[in-house]
FIKOL-69334 format. One record per atom (N, C-alpha, C): x, z, y; atom name. Coordinates in steps of 0.05 Angstrom, whole numbers, padded with zeros to 5 digits, always signed. Each point is the difference from the previous one (the first is absolute). Layout:
// FIKOL-69334
       xx       zz       yy   atom
        X        Z        Y     CA
...
This chain:
// FIKOL-69334
       xx       zz       yy   atom
   +00200   -00276   +00236      N
   +00010   +00026   +00005     CA
   -00018   +00025   -00014      C
   -00027   -00011   +00002      N
   -00019   +00020   -00015     CA
   +00005   +00005   -00024      C
   +00003   -00021   -00019      N
   +00002   -00001   -00025     CA
   +00030   +00012   -00009      C
   +00020   +00003   +00018      N
   +00026   +00017   -00004     CA
   -00005   +00027   +00003      C
   -00018   +00009   +00022      N
   -00003   +00024   +00006     CA
   -00019   +00014   -00023      C
   -00015   -00018   -00006      N
   -00023   +00017   -00027     CA
   +00018   +00003   -00022      C
   +00019   -00023   -00006      N
   +00016   +00008   -00024     CA
   +00017   +00025   +00002      C
   +00010   +00005   +00028      N
   +00020   +00021   +00002     CA
   -00015   +00024   -00005      C
   -00028   -00001   +00011      N
   -00017   +00021   -00004     CA
   -00006   +00008   -00031      C
   -00003   -00018   -00017      N
   -00007   +00005   -00031     CA
   +00025   +00006   -00012      C
   +00025   +00003   +00005      N
   +00020   +00007   -00005     CA
   +00002   +00033   +00000      C
   -00015   +00014   +00017      N
   -00003   +00025   +00008     CA
   -00025   +00009   -00024      C
   -00008   -00014   -00013      N
   -00022   +00006   -00016     CA
   +00008   +00006   -00031      C
   +00026   +00002   -00004      N
   +00012   +00004   -00026     CA
   +00001   +00035   -00006      C
   -00016   +00004   -00021      N
   +00000   +00035   -00013     CA
   +00006   -00004   -00024      C
   +00004   +00030   -00010      N
   +00010   +00003   -00023     CA
   -00020   -00003   -00023      C
   +00006   -00008   -00025      N
   -00023   -00011   -00017     CA
   -00010   +00034   -00011      C
   -00023   -00009   -00010      N
   -00017   +00019   -00013     CA
   -00019   -00012   -00019      C
   -00011   +00015   -00020      N
   -00018   -00015   -00014     CA
   -00028   -00001   +00014      C
   -00019   -00019   -00003      N
   -00018   -00007   +00016     CA
   -00028   +00018   -00016      C
   -00018   +00016   +00022      N
   -00025   +00014   -00014     CA
   -00023   -00010   +00017      C
   -00001   -00006   +00021      N
   -00020   -00004   +00018     CA
   -00009   -00031   +00001      C
   -00019   -00002   +00012      N
   -00009   -00025   +00008     CA
   -00005   -00006   +00028      C
   -00008   -00026   +00004      N
   -00012   -00005   +00032     CA
   -00025   -00018   -00009      C
   -00020   +00013   +00017      N
   -00026   -00012   +00000     CA
   -00008   -00014   -00026      C
   -00006   -00027   -00005      N
   -00009   -00014   -00015     CA
   +00022   -00005   -00029      C
   +00025   +00007   +00014      N
   +00023   -00006   -00023     CA
   +00012   +00026   -00012      C
   +00016   -00008   -00019      N
   +00012   +00022   -00018     CA
   +00027   -00013   -00002      C
   +00021   +00022   +00004      N
   +00022   -00003   +00000     CA
   +00013   -00008   -00032      C
   +00018   -00028   +00003      N
   +00001   -00009   -00029     CA
   -00012   -00019   -00005      C
   -00020   -00004   +00017      N
   -00021   -00027   -00008     CA
   +00017   -00024   +00000      C
   -00009   -00020   -00016      N
   +00015   -00029   +00002     CA
   -00013   -00012   +00028      C
   +00012   -00021   +00002      N
   -00007   -00017   +00017     CA
   -00029   -00016   -00003      C
   -00001   -00010   -00025      N
   -00023   -00007   -00007     CA
   -00028   +00020   +00004      C
   +00009   +00024   -00012      N
   -00022   +00023   +00004     CA
   -00010   -00003   +00033      C
   +00023   +00003   +00020      N
   -00010   +00004   +00024     CA
   -00012   -00029   +00008      C
   +00006   -00020   -00008      N
   -00016   -00025   +00006     CA
   -00029   -00002   -00002      C
   -00006   +00021   -00023      N
   -00029   -00001   -00005     CA
   -00016   +00012   +00022      C
   +00011   +00012   +00019      N
   -00006   +00013   +00021     CA
   -00011   -00020   +00026      C
   -00001   -00027   -00007      N
   -00004   -00017   +00017     CA
   -00025   +00010   +00021      C
   -00020   +00010   -00011      N
   -00024   +00001   +00014     CA
   +00009   +00026   +00021      C
   +00022   +00011   +00001      N
   +00006   +00018   +00014     CA
   +00019   -00010   +00022      C
   +00007   -00028   -00002      N
   +00014   -00015   +00021     CA
   +00029   -00007   -00007      C
   +00003   +00010   -00027      N
   +00032   +00000   -00011     CA
   +00000   -00028   -00003      C
   +00027   -00010   +00009      N
   +00012   -00030   -00006     CA
   +00029   +00000   +00002      C
   +00009   -00024   -00009      N
   +00028   -00002   -00008     CA
   +00013   -00004   +00030      C
   +00020   +00014   -00001      N
   +00015   +00007   +00031     CA
   +00011   -00032   +00000      C
   +00000   -00011   +00027      N
   +00015   -00024   +00007     CA
   +00029   +00005   +00006      C
   +00013   -00023   +00000      N
   +00035   +00003   +00006     CA
   -00001   +00015   +00022      C
   -00015   -00009   +00022      N
   +00001   +00019   +00028     CA
   -00001   +00025   -00006      C
   -00018   +00011   -00013      N
   -00007   +00030   -00005     CA
   +00019   +00012   -00014      C
   +00014   -00013   -00016      N
   +00021   +00010   -00020     CA
   +00028   +00002   +00015      C
   +00004   -00017   +00018      N
   +00024   +00000   +00016     CA
   +00009   +00029   +00017      C
   +00027   +00004   -00010      N
   +00016   +00022   +00012     CA
   -00016   +00030   -00013      C
   -00019   -00003   -00022      N
   -00013   +00025   -00009     CA
   +00009   +00012   -00023      C
   +00021   -00014   -00014      N
   +00005   +00010   -00027     CA
   +00019   +00024   +00005      C
   -00007   +00020   -00016      N
   +00009   +00030   +00003     CA
   +00016   +00001   -00027      C
   +00023   +00012   -00004      N
   +00017   +00001   -00021     CA
   -00017   +00026   -00020      C
   -00007   +00021   +00018      N
   -00016   +00015   -00020     CA
   -00027   -00011   -00013      C
   -00015   -00012   +00019      N
   -00027   -00008   -00008     CA
   -00007   -00028   -00016      C
   +00025   -00016   +00012      N
   -00006   -00029   -00012     CA
   -00008   -00018   +00018      C
   -00020   -00018   -00010      N
   -00008   -00024   +00012     CA
   -00030   +00001   +00007      C
   -00001   -00013   +00026      N
   -00034   -00002   +00014     CA
   -00007   -00018   -00024      C
   -00021   +00002   -00013      N
   -00014   -00022   -00012     CA
   -00031   -00002   +00009      C
   -00011   +00016   +00013      N
   -00029   -00005   +00005     CA
   -00005   +00019   +00028      C
   -00018   -00007   +00013      N
   -00007   +00014   +00026     CA
   -00037   -00001   +00000      C
   -00006   +00020   +00011      N
   -00028   +00001   +00009     CA
   -00012   +00008   +00025      C
   -00014   -00010   +00016      N
   -00009   +00016   +00027     CA
   -00018   +00026   -00014      C
   +00008   +00017   +00020      N
   -00019   +00026   -00011     CA
   -00012   +00012   +00031      C
   -00020   +00017   -00008      N
   -00004   +00018   +00025     CA
   -00006   +00024   -00011      C
   +00017   +00019   +00005      N
   -00001   +00028   -00003     CA
   -00004   +00018   +00019      C
   -00018   +00021   -00003      N
   -00006   +00016   +00023     CA
   -00003   -00006   +00030      C
   -00014   -00028   +00001      N
   +00004   -00015   +00020     CA
   +00017   -00016   +00014      C
   +00023   -00001   -00015      N
   +00021   -00013   +00009     CA
   +00006   -00024   -00016      C
   +00007   -00025   +00010      N
   +00005   -00023   -00017     CA
   +00031   -00002   -00006      C
   +00006   -00007   -00025      N
   +00026   -00007   -00011     CA
   +00009   -00017   -00018      C
   +00022   -00008   -00002      N
   +00004   -00018   -00022     CA
   +00016   +00010   -00023      C
   -00013   +00000   -00022      N
   +00007   +00020   -00022     CA
   +00027   -00022   -00020      C
   +00012   +00015   +00004      N
   +00031   -00015   -00012     CA
   +00008   +00006   -00027      C
   -00008   -00009   -00024      N
   +00003   +00012   -00027     CA
   +00030   -00013   -00011      C
   +00016   +00022   -00001      N
   +00032   -00004   -00013     CA
   +00000   -00002   -00029      C
   +00011   -00015   -00014      N
   +00002   +00004   -00032     CA
   +00031   -00002   -00004      C
   +00006   +00016   -00022      N
   +00024   -00004   -00012     CA
   -00005   -00003   -00032      C
   +00015   -00019   -00017      N
   -00008   -00004   -00026     CA
   -00025   -00001   -00005      C
   -00016   -00016   +00018      N
   -00029   -00008   -00002     CA
   -00017   +00027   +00000      C
   +00007   +00022   +00012      N
   -00012   +00024   +00003     CA
   -00004   +00010   +00025      C
   -00020   +00009   +00009      N
   -00008   +00008   +00031     CA
   +00013   +00026   -00004      C
   +00018   -00006   +00028      N
   +00017   +00025   +00011     CA
   -00006   +00015   +00020      C
   -00008   -00017   +00020      N
   -00008   +00012   +00029     CA
   -00020   -00017   +00014      C
   -00017   +00016   +00021      N
   -00018   -00022   +00017     CA
   +00009   +00011   +00025      C
   +00001   -00016   +00016      N
   +00012   +00002   +00030     CA
   -00026   -00011   +00018      C
   -00009   +00026   +00015      N
   -00022   -00014   +00020     CA
   +00013   -00010   +00024      C
   -00006   -00023   +00009      N
   +00014   -00007   +00021     CA
   -00027   -00002   +00025      C
   +00010   +00014   +00020      N
   -00025   +00000   +00027     CA
   +00004   -00030   +00009      C
   -00029   -00010   +00002      N
   -00002   -00029   +00011     CA
   -00008   -00001   +00027      C
   -00002   +00027   +00015      N
   -00012   +00006   +00026     CA
   +00018   +00012   +00017      C
   +00019   -00010   +00012      N
   +00014   +00019   +00017     CA
   -00007   +00023   +00018      C
   -00026   -00010   +00010      N
   -00008   +00027   +00016     CA
   -00010   +00018   -00016      C
   -00010   +00001   -00025      N
   -00006   +00019   -00022     CA
   +00022   +00016   -00002      C
   +00022   -00006   -00002      N
   +00024   +00011   -00013     CA
   -00001   +00033   +00013      C
   +00005   +00006   +00025      N
   +00000   +00031   +00006     CA
   -00022   +00011   -00015      C
   -00026   -00010   +00006      N
   -00020   +00019   -00016     CA
   +00001   +00004   -00028      C
   +00007   -00022   -00020      N
   +00008   +00005   -00025     CA
   +00026   +00024   -00002      C
   +00015   -00002   +00016      N
   +00027   +00024   +00002     CA
   -00021   +00029   +00000      C
   -00016   +00000   +00017      N
   -00010   +00024   +00004     CA
   -00021   +00006   -00019      C
   -00012   -00020   -00015      N
   -00017   +00003   -00022     CA
   +00012   +00012   -00024      C
   +00024   -00006   -00006      N
   +00019   +00003   -00022     CA
   +00003   +00032   +00005      C
   +00012   +00005   +00026      N
   +00005   +00027   +00001     CA
   -00027   +00022   -00007      C
   -00020   -00010   +00015      N
   -00027   +00011   -00002     CA
   -00008   +00006   -00029      C
   +00002   -00020   -00016      N
   -00004   +00001   -00026     CA
   +00020   +00015   -00024      C
   +00026   -00006   +00006      N
   +00017   +00007   -00016     CA
   +00016   +00030   +00012      C
   -00003   +00003   +00022      N
   +00013   +00024   +00015     CA
   +00032   -00007   +00009      C
   +00016   +00020   +00002      N
   +00024   -00007   +00006     CA
   +00015   -00011   -00020      C
   +00013   -00022   +00004      N
   +00016   -00013   -00023     CA
   +00025   +00015   -00014      C
   +00004   +00001   -00024      N
   +00023   +00012   -00006     CA
   +00029   -00016   +00008      C
   -00007   -00027   +00009      N
   +00023   -00014   +00008     CA
   -00001   -00014   +00023      C
   +00015   +00004   +00025      N
   -00004   -00009   +00023     CA
   +00031   -00009   +00013      C
   +00000   -00024   -00003      N
   +00026   -00011   +00016     CA
   -00003   -00019   +00011      C
   +00020   -00001   +00019      N
   +00003   -00024   +00016     CA
   +00028   -00017   +00001      C
   -00003   -00026   -00011      N
   +00026   -00012   -00003     CA
   -00002   -00018   +00020      C
   +00026   -00012   +00018      N
   +00009   -00024   +00019     CA
   -00003   -00021   -00017      C
   -00013   -00020   +00008      N
   +00008   -00027   -00018     CA
   +00011   -00020   +00021      C
   -00003   +00002   +00023      N
   +00019   -00013   +00019     CA
   -00003   +00012   +00031      C
   +00013   -00015   +00020      N
   -00001   +00018   +00027     CA
   -00031   -00002   +00009      C
   -00011   -00013   -00012      N
   -00029   +00000   +00013     CA
   -00024   +00007   -00015      C
   +00006   +00006   -00030      N
   -00020   +00008   -00017     CA
   +00005   +00024   -00019      C
   -00018   +00011   -00010      N
   +00005   +00021   -00016     CA
   -00021   +00006   -00021      C
   +00010   +00014   -00021      N
   -00020   +00004   -00030     CA
   -00007   +00028   +00003      C
   -00028   +00005   -00005      N
   -00011   +00034   -00001     CA
   -00007   -00006   -00027      C
   +00012   +00021   -00014      N
   -00009   +00003   -00030     CA
   -00012   +00024   -00008      C
   -00024   +00001   -00007      N
   -00014   +00029   -00009     CA
   -00003   -00007   -00031      C
   -00004   +00023   -00013      N
   -00010   +00003   -00026     CA
   -00021   +00025   -00010      C
   -00015   -00007   -00012      N
   -00022   +00020   -00009     CA
   -00006   +00001   -00037      C
   -00002   +00024   -00010      N
   -00003   +00000   -00021     CA
   -00027   +00008   -00003      C
   -00019   -00022   -00008      N
   -00033   +00003   -00003     CA
   -00003   +00022   -00023      C
   +00013   -00009   -00023      N
   +00001   +00015   -00026     CA
   +00017   -00009   -00019      C
   +00002   +00017   -00022      N
   +00023   -00008   -00012     CA
   +00001   -00033   -00009      C
   +00026   -00007   +00000      N
   +00002   -00030   +00000     CA
   -00014   -00020   +00016      C
   -00008   +00009   +00024      N
   -00016   -00016   +00017     CA
   +00011   +00007   +00026      C
   +00017   -00020   +00018      N
   +00010   +00001   +00024     CA
   -00005   -00016   +00020      C
   -00005   +00004   +00021      N
   -00004   -00019   +00026     CA
   +00024   -00004   +00017      C
   +00014   -00016   +00008      N
   +00020   -00006   +00012     CA
   -00009   -00017   +00026      C
   -00004   +00010   +00020      N
   -00004   -00013   +00032     CA
   +00025   -00007   +00014      C
   +00001   -00026   -00004      N
   +00023   -00012   +00018     CA
   -00009   -00014   +00026      C
   +00008   +00009   +00023      N
   -00004   -00008   +00029     CA
   +00020   -00014   +00012      C
   +00000   -00032   -00002      N
   +00027   -00011   +00016     CA
   -00008   -00006   +00028      C
   +00015   +00013   +00016      N
   -00011   -00001   +00027     CA
   +00028   -00015   +00015      C
   -00010   -00019   +00020      N
   +00018   -00012   +00010     CA
   -00009   +00001   +00035      C
   +00017   -00016   +00016      N
   -00012   +00003   +00026     CA
   -00032   -00015   +00005      C
   -00011   +00008   +00014      N
   -00027   -00021   +00001     CA
   -00004   -00025   +00005      C
   +00022   -00014   +00009      N
   -00001   -00026   +00008     CA
   +00008   -00014   -00027      C
   +00013   +00009   -00017      N
   +00010   -00006   -00027     CA
   -00023   -00014   -00023      C
   -00018   +00016   +00001      N
   -00026   -00009   -00019     CA
   +00009   +00009   -00028      C
   +00022   +00012   -00006      N
   +00009   +00006   -00025     CA
   -00009   +00023   -00011      C
   -00014   +00015   +00010      N
   -00009   +00025   -00002     CA
   -00021   -00002   -00026      C
   +00003   +00017   -00021      N
   -00019   +00000   -00023     CA
   +00000   +00028   -00012      C
   -00019   +00005   -00012      N
   -00010   +00026   -00019     CA
   +00000   -00012   -00025      C
   +00005   +00020   -00023      N
   -00003   -00007   -00032     CA
   -00001   +00026   -00009      C
   -00019   +00006   -00020      N
   -00003   +00019   -00017     CA
   +00012   -00007   -00035      C
   +00010   +00009   -00006      N
   +00015   -00009   -00026     CA
   -00007   +00025   -00025      C
   -00018   -00009   -00011      N
   -00011   +00018   -00025     CA
   +00017   -00003   -00025      C
   +00012   +00021   -00006      N
   +00016   -00002   -00025     CA
   -00001   +00026   -00013      C
   +00005   +00001   -00025      N
   -00001   +00028   -00020     CA
   +00026   +00013   +00002      C
   +00017   +00003   +00019      N
   +00022   +00011   +00007     CA
   +00005   +00018   +00021      C
   +00017   +00026   -00003      N
   +00008   +00016   +00017     CA
   +00020   -00014   +00017      C
   -00003   +00001   +00026      N
   +00022   -00023   +00019     CA
   +00026   +00019   +00010      C
   -00006   +00023   -00004      N
   +00023   +00022   +00010     CA
   +00028   -00008   -00017      C
Protein backbone atom coordinates (compact mmCIF):
# COMPACT_ATOMS: atom_id res chain seq x y z
CA UNK A 1 0.00 0.00 0.00
CA UNK A 2 2.77 2.43 0.94
CA UNK A 3 4.52 1.79 -2.40
CA UNK A 4 1.29 2.43 -4.30
CA UNK A 5 0.69 5.69 -2.43
CA UNK A 6 4.29 6.77 -3.00
CA UNK A 7 3.98 5.94 -6.71
CA UNK A 8 0.78 8.00 -6.90
CA UNK A 9 2.61 10.88 -5.25
CA UNK A 10 5.44 10.71 -7.75
CA UNK A 11 3.00 11.18 -10.61
CA UNK A 12 2.43 14.70 -9.28
CA UNK A 13 6.10 15.58 -9.81
CA UNK A 14 5.91 15.88 -13.59
CA UNK A 15 6.94 19.37 -14.67
CA UNK A 16 7.57 21.30 -17.87
CA UNK A 17 10.97 20.78 -19.57
CA UNK A 18 13.62 23.49 -19.52
CA UNK A 19 17.37 23.57 -20.04
CA UNK A 20 19.53 22.75 -17.02
CA UNK A 21 21.79 25.45 -15.59
CA UNK A 22 22.29 24.93 -11.85
CA UNK A 23 23.65 22.07 -9.81
CA UNK A 24 23.06 20.40 -6.46
CA UNK A 25 25.80 20.15 -3.83
CA UNK A 26 28.67 18.06 -5.26
CA UNK A 27 26.75 17.07 -8.42
CA UNK A 28 26.36 18.75 -11.82
CA UNK A 29 23.22 18.55 -13.94
CA UNK A 30 23.96 16.33 -16.92
CA UNK A 31 26.82 14.43 -15.29
CA UNK A 32 26.93 10.71 -16.08
CA UNK A 33 26.22 7.85 -13.69
CA UNK A 34 29.93 6.92 -13.74
CA UNK A 35 30.88 10.49 -12.82
CA UNK A 36 28.42 10.46 -9.91
CA UNK A 37 29.79 7.14 -8.65
CA UNK A 38 33.22 8.78 -8.16
CA UNK A 39 31.62 10.42 -5.11
CA UNK A 40 31.46 7.17 -3.14
CA UNK A 41 33.35 9.01 -0.39
CA UNK A 42 30.16 11.13 -0.09
CA UNK A 43 28.14 7.92 0.45
CA UNK A 44 26.91 7.62 -3.14
CA UNK A 45 26.08 4.05 -4.10
CA UNK A 46 23.98 2.19 -6.65
CA UNK A 47 20.29 2.12 -5.75
CA UNK A 48 18.85 -1.25 -4.81
CA UNK A 49 15.82 -2.64 -6.62
CA UNK A 50 13.72 -1.79 -3.55
CA UNK A 51 14.96 1.83 -3.59
CA UNK A 52 14.10 2.10 -7.30
CA UNK A 53 10.63 0.60 -6.97
CA UNK A 54 7.80 2.99 -7.75
CA UNK A 55 10.11 5.99 -8.23
CA UNK A 56 10.52 6.21 -12.00
CA UNK A 57 9.34 9.58 -13.28
CA UNK A 58 8.53 10.20 -16.94
CA UNK A 59 10.14 13.63 -16.80
CA UNK A 60 13.25 12.78 -14.76
CA UNK A 61 13.91 9.15 -15.67
CA UNK A 62 15.18 6.32 -13.50
CA UNK A 63 16.63 6.23 -10.01
CA UNK A 64 20.14 4.83 -10.38
CA UNK A 65 21.92 5.95 -7.22
CA UNK A 66 21.29 7.08 -3.65
CA UNK A 67 23.28 8.58 -0.78
CA UNK A 68 22.51 9.33 2.85
CA UNK A 69 23.01 13.06 3.42
CA UNK A 70 22.71 15.47 6.32
CA UNK A 71 21.90 19.03 5.34
CA UNK A 72 21.04 21.89 7.67
CA UNK A 73 20.84 19.40 10.54
CA UNK A 74 18.29 17.13 8.82
CA UNK A 75 18.80 13.58 7.56
CA UNK A 76 17.71 12.62 4.05
CA UNK A 77 18.19 9.94 1.46
CA UNK A 78 19.38 11.69 -1.70
CA UNK A 79 17.81 9.94 -4.69
CA UNK A 80 19.55 10.61 -8.03
CA UNK A 81 17.45 10.54 -11.22
CA UNK A 82 18.99 9.88 -14.64
CA UNK A 83 17.64 10.12 -18.17
CA UNK A 84 19.86 9.06 -21.10
CA UNK A 85 22.72 8.59 -18.60
CA UNK A 86 22.53 12.25 -17.50
CA UNK A 87 21.69 13.48 -14.00
CA UNK A 88 18.34 15.27 -14.24
CA UNK A 89 17.10 15.63 -10.64
CA UNK A 90 17.97 15.01 -7.02
CA UNK A 91 15.18 14.24 -4.58
CA UNK A 92 15.88 14.48 -0.85
CA UNK A 93 13.57 12.14 1.05
CA UNK A 94 13.11 12.81 4.75
CA UNK A 95 14.11 9.73 6.71
CA UNK A 96 12.84 10.95 10.07
CA UNK A 97 9.10 11.55 10.33
CA UNK A 98 9.27 13.75 13.49
CA UNK A 99 11.63 16.17 11.66
CA UNK A 100 9.19 16.83 8.81
CA UNK A 101 7.26 19.79 10.31
CA UNK A 102 10.58 21.38 11.30
CA UNK A 103 11.93 20.90 7.75
CA UNK A 104 8.82 22.57 6.32
CA UNK A 105 9.32 25.55 8.67
CA UNK A 106 13.02 25.71 7.72
CA UNK A 107 12.13 25.82 4.01
CA UNK A 108 9.74 28.76 4.53
CA UNK A 109 12.26 30.57 6.73
CA UNK A 110 15.08 30.02 4.23
CA UNK A 111 13.26 30.64 0.94
CA UNK A 112 10.29 32.79 2.03
CA UNK A 113 6.80 32.44 0.67
CA UNK A 114 6.64 29.82 -2.09
CA UNK A 115 5.79 30.79 -5.67
CA UNK A 116 3.66 27.66 -5.82
CA UNK A 117 1.53 26.39 -2.96
CA UNK A 118 -1.06 23.75 -3.72
CA UNK A 119 -2.91 21.00 -1.92
CA UNK A 120 -4.08 17.94 -3.82
CA UNK A 121 -6.26 15.18 -2.36
CA UNK A 122 -4.71 11.80 -3.09
CA UNK A 123 -7.28 9.64 -1.31
CA UNK A 124 -10.01 10.04 1.27
CA UNK A 125 -7.32 9.89 4.00
CA UNK A 126 -4.25 11.46 2.37
CA UNK A 127 -3.29 14.75 0.75
CA UNK A 128 -0.25 16.11 -1.04
CA UNK A 129 0.94 19.64 -0.34
CA UNK A 130 3.32 21.03 -2.97
CA UNK A 131 5.49 24.11 -2.60
CA UNK A 132 8.05 25.59 -4.99
CA UNK A 133 10.69 28.27 -4.67
CA UNK A 134 13.04 29.76 -7.23
CA UNK A 135 16.41 29.95 -5.51
CA UNK A 136 18.10 31.59 -8.49
CA UNK A 137 18.01 31.32 -12.27
CA UNK A 138 17.83 27.65 -13.20
CA UNK A 139 17.67 26.45 -9.59
CA UNK A 140 14.36 25.44 -8.00
CA UNK A 141 13.30 23.72 -4.77
CA UNK A 142 10.09 21.73 -4.75
CA UNK A 143 8.89 20.57 -1.33
CA UNK A 144 6.32 17.83 -1.34
CA UNK A 145 4.61 16.92 1.91
CA UNK A 146 2.51 13.77 1.73
CA UNK A 147 0.24 13.66 4.78
CA UNK A 148 -2.11 10.86 5.80
CA UNK A 149 -3.88 10.11 9.03
CA UNK A 150 -1.41 9.60 11.89
CA UNK A 151 -2.08 5.87 12.19
CA UNK A 152 -1.17 5.14 8.55
CA UNK A 153 2.57 5.73 8.87
CA UNK A 154 2.61 6.89 5.24
CA UNK A 155 3.53 10.54 5.84
CA UNK A 156 6.73 11.74 4.20
CA UNK A 157 8.43 14.88 3.02
CA UNK A 158 10.72 15.22 0.02
CA UNK A 159 12.58 18.11 -1.53
CA UNK A 160 13.11 17.84 -5.27
CA UNK A 161 16.04 19.84 -6.68
CA UNK A 162 15.57 20.57 -10.38
CA UNK A 163 16.63 23.25 -12.85
CA UNK A 164 13.13 24.15 -14.09
CA UNK A 165 10.26 26.47 -13.34
CA UNK A 166 7.41 24.37 -11.88
CA UNK A 167 4.62 26.78 -12.77
